[in-house]
C-alpha positions in Angstrom: 87.0 -58.4 -59.1 85.8 -60.8 -61.8 87.9 -60.6 -64.8 86.3 -61.4 -68.2 87.8 -63.9 -70.6 90.2 -62.3 -73.0 88.4 -61.2 -76.2 90.7 -63.5 -78.2 89.0 -66.5 -76.5 85.5 -65.4 -77.6 84.0 -66.2 -80.9 80.3 -65.3 -80.4 78.4 -62.8 -78.2 74.7 -62.3 -77.7 73.2 -59.0 -76.4 69.7 -59.1 -74.9 68.0 -55.7 -74.2 64.4 -54.5 -73.6 64.0 -51.9 -76.3 65.5 -50.7 -79.7 68.3 -48.2 -78.7 69.1 -49.6 -75.3 72.3 -51.2 -76.4 73.4 -48.2 -78.3 73.1 -46.0 -75.2 74.8 -48.5 -72.9 77.3 -50.6 -74.9 77.5 -49.9 -78.6 81.1 -48.7 -78.4 82.2 -52.0 -76.8 80.2 -53.9 -79.3 82.0 -52.1 -82.1 85.4 -53.1 -80.5 84.3 -56.7 -80.4 83.2 -56.8 -84.0 86.3 -55.1 -85.1 88.3 -57.8 -83.4 86.4 -60.4 -85.4 83.9 -61.6 -82.8 80.4 -62.3 -84.1 77.8 -60.3 -82.2 74.1 -60.8 -82.4 71.2 -58.8 -80.8 68.0 -60.0 -79.2 65.6 -57.2 -78.7 62.7 -58.1 -76.4 60.1 -55.4 -77.4 59.5 -53.3 -80.5 59.6 -50.0 -78.5 55.9 -49.4 -79.3 55.5 -46.8 -76.4 58.6 -44.7 -77.4 58.9 -41.6 -79.8 58.0 -38.0 -80.0 55.9 -37.9 -83.2 52.3 -37.4 -82.2 51.1 -37.2 -85.8 52.6 -40.6 -86.8 50.2 -43.6 -86.9 51.2 -45.6 -83.8 50.6 -48.8 -85.7 53.8 -47.9 -87.8 56.0 -47.7 -84.7 57.1 -51.4 -84.4 58.3 -51.4 -88.0 60.1 -48.0 -87.6 61.9 -49.0 -84.5 63.0 -52.4 -86.0 64.3 -50.6 -89.0 66.2 -48.0 -86.9 67.7 -50.7 -84.7 68.7 -52.7 -87.7 70.5 -49.6 -89.2 72.0 -48.8 -85.9 73.4 -52.3 -85.6 75.1 -52.1 -88.9 77.2 -49.1 -87.7 78.8 -51.3 -85.1 79.2 -54.5 -87.2 76.1 -56.3 -86.2 74.0 -57.9 -88.9 71.9 -60.5 -87.1 69.1 -59.4 -84.9 66.4 -61.4 -83.2 63.1 -59.4 -82.3 60.8 -61.1 -79.8 58.0 -58.7 -80.2 56.9 -58.3 -76.6 54.8 -55.3 -75.6 56.7 -52.2 -74.7 55.9 -51.2 -71.1 54.5 -54.5 -70.1 57.7 -56.7 -69.9 57.8 -59.1 -66.9 60.3 -61.9 -66.3 57.8 -64.7 -67.0 58.7 -68.3 -67.7 57.7 -67.6 -71.4 60.2 -64.9 -71.7 62.9 -66.9 -70.0 62.1 -69.7 -72.5 62.2 -67.3 -75.5 65.6 -65.9 -74.5 66.9 -69.4 -73.7 66.0 -70.4 -77.3 68.0 -67.5 -78.7 70.9 -68.4 -76.5 70.8 -72.0 -77.5 70.6 -71.0 -81.2 73.5 -68.4 -81.1 75.7 -70.5 -78.7 77.6 -67.5 -77.3 80.5 -67.5 -74.9 79.5 -64.0 -73.6 76.1 -62.6 -72.8 75.4 -58.8 -72.4 72.3 -57.5 -70.9 71.0 -54.7 -68.8 70.9 -54.7 -65.0 68.1 -56.4 -63.0 68.9 -54.2 -60.0 67.6 -50.7 -59.9 69.9 -47.7 -59.9 68.5 -44.9 -57.7 71.3 -42.5 -58.9 70.2 -42.8 -62.6 66.7 -44.0 -62.4 66.1 -43.6 -66.2 68.4 -46.5 -66.9 66.2 -48.5 -64.5 63.0 -48.5 -66.7 60.8 -51.4 -65.5 61.2 -53.2 -68.9 65.0 -52.9 -68.4 64.8 -54.6 -65.1 62.4 -57.3 -66.2 64.2 -58.1 -69.5 67.4 -58.3 -67.5 66.1 -60.5 -64.7 64.7 -62.9 -67.5 68.1 -62.9 -69.2 69.9 -63.7 -66.0 67.5 -66.6 -65.4 68.2 -67.9 -68.9 71.9 -67.4 -68.4 71.7 -69.6 -65.2 70.2 -72.1 -65.2 67.7 -72.4 -68.1 69.7 -72.2 -71.3 72.2 -74.7 -70.0 69.9 -77.1 -68.4 68.7 -79.8 -71.0 65.7 -80.6 -68.8 64.4 -76.9 -68.6 61.8 -76.1 -71.3 61.6 -79.6 -72.9 59.5 -78.1 -75.7 62.7 -76.4 -77.0 64.5 -78.4 -79.7 67.8 -76.5 -79.5 70.6 -78.3 -77.5 71.3 -76.8 -74.1 74.1 -74.2 -74.0 76.2 -72.9 -71.0 77.3 -69.3 -71.8 79.8 -69.0 -68.9 80.1 -65.2 -68.8 77.5 -62.5 -68.2 78.0 -58.8 -68.6 75.5 -56.1 -67.4 75.1 -52.5 -68.4 74.1 -49.8 -65.9 74.5 -52.0 -62.8 74.8 -50.0 -59.7 78.3 -51.3 -59.0 80.6 -51.6 -62.1 83.6 -53.8 -62.0 84.9 -53.6 -65.6 85.5 -50.7 -68.0 86.1 -50.7 -71.7 87.9 -47.8 -73.4 85.7 -46.9 -76.5 87.5 -43.8 -77.5 88.4 -45.3 -80.9 84.8 -46.5 -81.6 82.9 -43.7 -80.0 82.0 -42.1 -83.3 80.4 -45.4 -84.4 78.5 -45.5 -81.1 77.1 -42.0 -81.8 76.2 -43.0 -85.5 74.3 -45.9 -84.0 72.5 -43.8 -81.6 71.5 -41.2 -84.3 70.0 -43.9 -86.3 67.1 -43.9 -83.9 65.7 -40.7 -85.3 62.1 -41.2 -84.1 63.5 -41.1 -80.5 65.4 -37.9 -80.5 63.8 -34.5 -79.9 67.2 -32.8 -79.6 69.9 -34.7 -81.5 72.6 -32.1 -80.9 71.8 -32.0 -77.1 71.9 -35.7 -77.0 75.4 -35.8 -78.7 76.6 -33.3 -76.2 75.1 -35.2 -73.2 76.4 -38.6 -74.4 80.0 -37.3 -74.8 79.9 -35.8 -71.3 78.5 -38.9 -69.7 81.0 -41.3 -71.1 83.9 -39.0 -70.5 82.8 -39.2 -66.9 82.8 -43.0 -67.1 86.4 -42.8 -68.5 87.5 -40.6 -65.6 86.0 -43.1 -63.2 88.0 -45.8 -65.0 91.2 -43.8 -64.5 91.7 -43.1 -68.3 93.2 -39.8 -69.4 91.3 -36.8 -70.4 89.8 -36.9 -73.9 88.8 -40.7 -73.5 85.5 -42.3 -73.4 84.6 -45.6 -71.6 81.6 -47.8 -71.0 81.1 -49.5 -67.7 79.8 -53.1 -67.0 79.4 -55.6 -64.2 80.9 -59.0 -65.2 79.9 -62.3 -63.7 81.6 -65.7 -64.6 80.3 -69.1 -63.7 
């Protein structure tokens, strides 16, 4: 099992996900724990979620602005105030050299000691967490984690100095090796999720489902009844 570095050794964390709300579903409770401990967390959102939502009467040209605003509000619930929006097209993400470069630039700018992203491996048991954009954004992030961001000779057009992160966390990976008890921050996670109002047809049903899902994760982690947990796969260089 790969043990992460103790949080008291971490000053900065970067989260990279495909869409607005992805981090809030998978890891916002953990982010809230990190920020409460004094760790600076920043988000990098690859797309503006242009293909999401359940509002047929809304002008679709408004969606990128709506989703950026919702993600910004959601981030504030868990103590995150700095967000990087890359503006890629929702539904068309591929792990291109251009995307790896753009993520590497953010990594070199933020200089995190920990990087959190989605899983580049598909989960056949919960296919909805393996949206093609999730897989592609995660693959590009892993390529940026190693070797691109830390290689001073990769992407010579980047002016930011190379930076080795050292520790990668993945959400929704088929095989978890680390759990975080988020019982004390679960209400903040829910508040972040509810900030994405344009995405929720049944907010009450969502709350119920989220509670049940992360209670099951806590059970898998060996925590007592009444607890909630988030699951990750951790890799260290």
